[in-house]
N, C-alpha and C positions, 0 to 999 in steps of 0.2 A: 421500677426495673429491679432495684436492689432487693426489694421484698419478694418479688417473684423468683429471683435467683435463689434466695434463702429458702423459700418453700420447695423449689426444685431440688436443692441439695438434701433437704429433710426427706422428701419423698424417695429419692434414689438411695439414700442411706438406709431407709426402711426396707426398700427392695433388697439391698445387699444382705442385711441382717436376716431377712425372711428366707432368702435363698440359702444362706448358710444353715439355717434350721432345716430346710428341706434336704440339703445334702447330708446333714448329720442323721436325719430321720431315716434316709435310705440305707445308711450303714447299719442301722439297728433293726429296722422293720423290713421284712421281705415284701415283695410285690403283692398286691391284692387289695381287698376291701379295707384291711386295717391301715395300710399306708394311705389309701384314699381318704379315710376319715381324718388322719393326721394332717394331710395336705389341704383339706377343704377350708380350714380357717385362713390359710394363706391366700387361697383363691378368692375368698370373700374380701380379704384385705386389699388385694390387688384391684378388685373392682371398685373399691372405695378411694384409693389413692389419687386417681386423676381429678377427683372433685376438689382437691386441695390446690389446684392450679387454675389460673384464669387466662394465661396467654394462649392464643390459638396454636402457636407452634409447639410450645412445651406440653400443653394439654393433649394435642393431637398425637404427638410422638409417644408420650407416656401411655396414653390410652391404647395405642396400637401395639407398642412393645410389651406392655405389662398386662393391661386388662384383657387383651386379646391373645397375643402370641404366647406370652409367658404362662398364662393360665391354661391354654390348650396343651402346652408342653408339659406342665405339671400334671394335668389330668391323664395324659398318656403315660407319664413317668410313674404314676401310681401303679400301673400294670406293667411297668418295665418296657414300655414301647416309646417310639418317637426318638427325637435327637438326644434326649437325656438318658436313654436306656443304657444300663450297665452291661447288658448282654452283648452289645456291639462294641462298646468302648469302655475302658476303665478311666473315667475322667478324674482329673484333679479338681480341687475346689475352685480354682480360678477358671478353668475351662468350663466347669459345670455352671458357674454363675454367668459367664459370658454367653454360653449357649442358651441359657434360660431367659436372660433379659435382653439380649440383642437379637436383631433379625438376621442371624447368620446360620449357615449350614456348612459343616465340614465336607470338603471334597472327598468323595469316596475313592478308595484305591482302585486302580484299574485292574481287571482280572488278568491272570497269567495268560501269556500268548499260547494259542493253540497251533497245531499243525496247519499249514496254509490250506491244504485240500479239505481238512475237516472244518475249518473256519468258514471257507467259502461256501461249502455245502450247507452248513447250518444257517448261515446268514441269508443265503438265497431262499431257503425254505421259509425262514421267518418273515422275510420281506414279502414273499409271494402270498403267505397266508394271513399275516396280521396287519399289514400296512396298506392304506389307500391314500394316495395324494400326500404321502409323507406323514400320515397320522396313524396311530394305533387304533384299529377299528373296534377292538374289544374293550380297550380301556383308554378313554380320551385323556386321562390325566397322567399316563405314562410318558416320560420325557425321552426323546431320542438324544444321543450324545451331542454335546455342543461342538461347534466348529472351532471354538477358541475363545479366549477371554477377551472381554472388551478392553481395548487399549487405553492407556493413560491419556493419549491424545483425545480419544473420544470423550472421556470425562472432562478434560480441559475445555473442549469445545462446548459441552453442555453447561459447564460452569459459566462460560462467557455468555452463552445464550440466556441463561437464567438471570445474569446480571443485567443484560440488555432488556429483558422483559420487565424487571423491577424498575429500571430507569424509565421505560416507556410509561409507567404508571404516573410519572410527573406530568404527563400530558393527557391524562384521562378525560379531561373536559372536552378535548378536541377529537376523541375517538368514539366511533359508533359502539354502543353497548354490546352488540353481538361480536364485534371484533375483540372487545375486552374479554368476552367469555372464552374465545379461542385462546387468548393469552393466559387466562386462568388455568385452562386445561394443560397448557405447556408448562406453566409455573408448577402445578402439582406434580406433573411427570418428572420434570428436571429436578425439582426439590427432593422428591422421594428417592429417585435413583442416586443422586449425589449423597444424600444422608446415609442411605444404606451402603453405598460404596465406602464412605468414610468410616462407618462402623466396622465394615469388613476389613478395611486397611489397618485400623487400630488393633483389631483382634489378631490379624496376621502378624503384625509387628510385635505386639506384646506377648502373644501366646504361641507364636510360631505355627499357626494353623493355616492350611491351604483351604480356601473357602470358595464356594460356588457363587457366581454372580446372581443377583436377584432380579435383574431385568435383562431382556434379550431383544432389544430394538422392537418394541411393540408396534411401532408404526409400519413395520414390514410384515405384519401378520397377513397370512393368506386366508384365514378363516377365523371364526369365533373360537373354534377348538384350538387353533394355533395360538390365538391371542391369550385366552384364559389359561390354557394348559402349559404353554411353553415360553411365553414372552412377558406377561404382565405380572409383576410382584410375585415372583416364584416362591418366596418364603411362605406366603399365605397358601399357595397351592401345595407346598410340601407339608404344611401342617394339617390342612383340611383333608388331604388324601388319607393318612392313617386314622384320623380322628372321626371323619364323617363318611368319606367316599367308600373306603374299603369295608367298614362294618355294614353299610347299607347294601353294598354290592354282594357281600356274603349272605346277607339276610334274604335278598330277593332272588339270588341265583338258584335257590332250591325250587322256586315257583316259576320263574321266567326263563331259567337258563342263563349262563354267564353272558352270552352275547347281548341279551335284551335287558339284563339286570342293570346294565350301565345307565339306562334311562332314569329310573327312580334314584339311582345313586347320584347322578349329576344334579337332579332337581333338589335332592336333600342337601347337597353341598352348597348350591346357590342360596337355598333358604337360610342355612346357618350363616353364610357369609353376609346375607342381607341383614339378619338380626344383629350381627356384630358391628356392621356399619351403622345401623340405627343407634347402637349403644355409643359408638365413637362420636356420632353427630350430637347425641344428647350431651356428652361430656363437653363438646365444643360450644354449643349454644345454650345448654340448660333449658331447652324447649322440649315439650312433649312431641313425640314423633307423629308425623302425618302419614307415614308409611309409603311415601313416594320413593324413598331409597329401596325399600323392600320391593316395590313394583319394578324398579330398574333391574334388580338382580333376578327377580322371577321372570321378567321378560327375556333377559339374556339367557337364563336357564332353559326356558321354553324354546327359544330360537336355536340354542345349541343342541337340544335334543332333536329338533326337526332336522338340523344339519346332520347329526349322527345317523338318523333313520334314512335320510336321503342317500348318504354315502353307502350305507349297507344295501339299499335297494338297487343302486346303479352298479355297485360292486366293481368300481374301476372302469366301467364301460364308457363313462362320460365324466369329464371334469372341466370346469371353467379355466381359461388361461389364468396364470397366477396374477398377472397385472390387473385383470378384471376382478377376480375374487378378492384380491388385496384392497383395491379401491372400494369395493362394496363393503368390506369389513370395516375399514376406517370410517367411511361415511356413516355406517350404522352405529358404530361406537360413539362418534361425535354427536350425531343427531339425538340419540337416546340420552346421552350425557347432558345435552342442552335442555332436553325436555324434562327429565326426571331428576338428574343428579345435581347439576350445578345450582339450580334454583334453591335447593335445600341448604347449600353453603351460604347463598346470599340471603336466605331467610333470617339468619341471625347475624347478618352483616360481617361475615368472615372476611370479605375483601377490605372493608374499612379497618377492621382490627388488624389485618395483616399489614396494611399501609402504616398504621400507627406503630406497630411493632418494629417494622423495618426502620422507621424514623428513630424510635427509641434505642434500637441497637446501634444505629449510626452515632447518635449522641453519646451513648455509653462508651463506645470505642474512642470517640474523639476526646472525651474527658480523661480516659486512661492514657491516651497518647500525650495529651497536654500535661498530665501529672508527671510524666517521665521526662518531658522536654523542658520543663521549667525547674 
């Protein structure tokens, strides 16, 4: 445990120094190809760093934060786009580093208030033209405004539920394997949401930033479009939108028109997400991919495009009750997860490693407490 913590510190110290270099480079070199060339060595370094860790938890989080998100942010930053772009905000070094290496997004300022009659007229036209069943029918990745922040009580409840799930693992010999798979799904969901919430809270306290939540109750999704675009791991959505979705949309709209260009844009986005998940799974298990993870995301991309086409075809004339569409969405996500996604985690015994790490963390904390009490 101590050796792994030492490696973790070295990895993240390297990340900090590398991002300081990127920040300095941006002050000297303007956006474009030259900046990209100077940032590419850091991108390659970030792809290498997760290989220095062996813990499932530390490796997974570092791969997700650095090899995936930070690299995509840096590639966008080379052309002064994305969350690090200086055209929108003049970031200090601390804010730049936090935005680059943490899965956080600054809350955008609300637009100035308009006259009531003007606002109502424009909003009514927007809703009538662009939205069907609560979704943007032209761009499935555009988010509608949130109804509010997830409360502290909500996070506390999920922390308790995560603790209960971990406790249930003590009785794994008495539980049906499929039930354990369901618990694994909730473990991943609760763990990711709580980790991202803690990161956001630290950034809010230390940097004074108002941040957007990264999950929005995915179990309440009314469709795949709702699940992937507005509820599940929104940091990934916010990064894939400018880096993959929008460039593909702009490329194909000249041939297909903007309305139908969203179809190849969605598929391209899911393909890139699939490849990045394959990379993260390689870091976790150090096994060559069998492309089942890619199949999972391609399947969801295809089903999402079918959903978009059907919504365009019916044009609001028919829609399933939310209770039914929500149940179908959750069943589809869980069933495909059981079929294609979870077996890849179990392929390199992630569950066993996770149990061992939980026990190691518990023993490590007990030793620390005992050292202070004696």
